[in-house]
N, C-alpha and C positions, 0 to 999 in steps of 0.2 A: 462363558462369561459374555455379558452384554455390556458393551462400552458405548455410552451415549454422549460423550463429551468431544465429539469430532470438531466442534467449532473452537476448541481450545488447543487440541493437538491431535495428530493422527499418526498411525504407524506409517513407516516408509513403504510405498508401493513396491511390489516385487520387481516391476520393470525399472524403477528408479534404482533400487538396490543393485540389480544386475548391472546396470550401466555404470554405477559408481565403484563396484568392486575393482575394476581395472585401475582406477585412480587411487583408491584407498590403499591398495597393496603393491601396485606396480609403479605408477607414475605419480608419486606424491610430492614431487619437487616443488620448490618455491618458484613461482612463475616469474619472479624478478631476477632469478639467478641466471648465469650464463653457462652453467653446466648442462649436460644432456637431459637430466631429469627436469630441470627448470625450463629448458626450451620446450620440451614435450608438454609440460604442464601449461605453459603460455599458449602453445598452439591449440591445446584442448579448450582453454578458456575462450580464445578468440573464435574458435569454431562454434562454441555454445553461444557466444555473443551474436555471431552471424545468424544462427538458427532462430534466436529470440527476435532479432531485428526483422528477419523475414516473416516471422509469425505476426509481428506487430506492425508490419509495413512501415518501418522506419530505417534509419541508417545505424550501423553497428556502433558508431561513436556516441549515439544517444542512449545506449544501454549501459547502466551502471549496476554492477553486482555489489551487494552488501552482505553482511554476515547474518542479517535477519530483519524482521519486521520493525523492531524498535529503532534500529539504526536507520532504516529506510525512511520511516516516518519523521524522525528528527531531521534527517538530511533534507527532505522535501519541504517540510513546514518552515523550518528556520531558513532554508535556502531561498524559498519564495519570499518570505518576509524581508530578508535583506536585499534580494535582487529587485524587488518591486517596491521598495520603500519610497521611491519618488512618485509612484502612482497612488499609493495609499497605505494605510496602516490597520485595516480592518479585516479580521478573519472570522468566519462563521464555522461553528462545529456543533455537535450535539452534546447533551449532558451525559450521554451513556457511552462515550468513546472509551477506548482502551487507554490506560495510562500512557502508552507510547504516543498517543496523540494529545491527550489532556496535558501531560507534563510540558511538552514544548510550547503549547498554547499558553500555559500559566507562566512559563519563563518569558515569553514574548510580552505577555501582559505586564509583567514586572518591569519591563524596560520601555513601556509606553505604547505598545500596540493595543488596539481595542479588540477584544474577543467577545463575540456573541455566542452564548450557549443555548441552543434550541432545546426546548423540552420535547418529550416524546409522549405519545398517547398511552392508553392503558395496555396496549399490545407491544409497546416499545418501539413504535414506528415514528419516524420523522415525517412531518407533513411537508411536502415540497413547497406548498404555498407559504409556509412559515419561513422557509429558506428565502424565497423570493421577497417576502416582506421585509427582511432584514438587510438585503443588498442595498448598499449606498454607492456613491461615486468613489468612496474610499475603500471599498471591498476589493481585496486582492486574491482571496482564496476562500473556498468552501471545502472543508475536510470532513467527510462522513465515512464511517466504516460500512463495508458491504454487508457483512453478517456478524451479529453480536456473538462474542465468544461465550457469553453466559446464558443468553436466552435463545439463541439461534434465529432471532428475528432477521429477516433479509430486508434491507432498506430499499426504497424506490430510487435506485441509483440512476436509472435511465432518465427519469423525469427530472431529478435534481441536476443531472448533467446538461439536459436541454435548457433548463433555466439559466444555468451558469453560462452556457454558450451564448444565449440570447443577451445576457448582460455583460459579455466579454470579461467574465471572471474565471480564473483558473479553478479547477476542481481536482481534489486529491481524494482518492478512494483507498482506505486501508482495506485491501483485499487479501490480507494474509490468510483468511480462512475460506476463500472462494473454492480452492481445490477440495476442501473438506465437504462443502455443500454440494459441489458437482459430483463428487464421489458418492455421497449419500443419495443424490438424485438418480444416479446411474443404477444403483442397487434397487431402487424402487420401481424403475421402469422395466 
């Protein structure tokens, strides 16, 4: 069988499955509990948090684990909107975002935020100059997906990020499918 939808979902990698078996069958406790399984689960989560923080060169308290991409996108987009409402009320996104990004943007729009939806070209690409042309003094966030789950198009995230930095605007990248793209690239090299 040839499976070509890796930007939508992928099988679990063998190394990930091997690492998780211990927790799926042995240390499955609630990390908020005070019993032995819970304490062991909490230690494991904190160890993972430290590993991710080291990888990203930040502090462990800056790492938040969620149940998945939709929850993460909602948390970031709505969180930034509410935390930065004194700075502005403008968010920029593209017309081809996943519903996990579009829906929180539409919600924010319904309560008074201004959302700009950037069109894409015939290849499904966002033009970074279009992003820059929409930034105003009220722009608090640009949210663009890394790779499209339907077309596989990889957006020019580095260029968009540089533009956002230049204008002191936060950038959110829905990178739920990055591992899939990297995994596919590894097979090709």
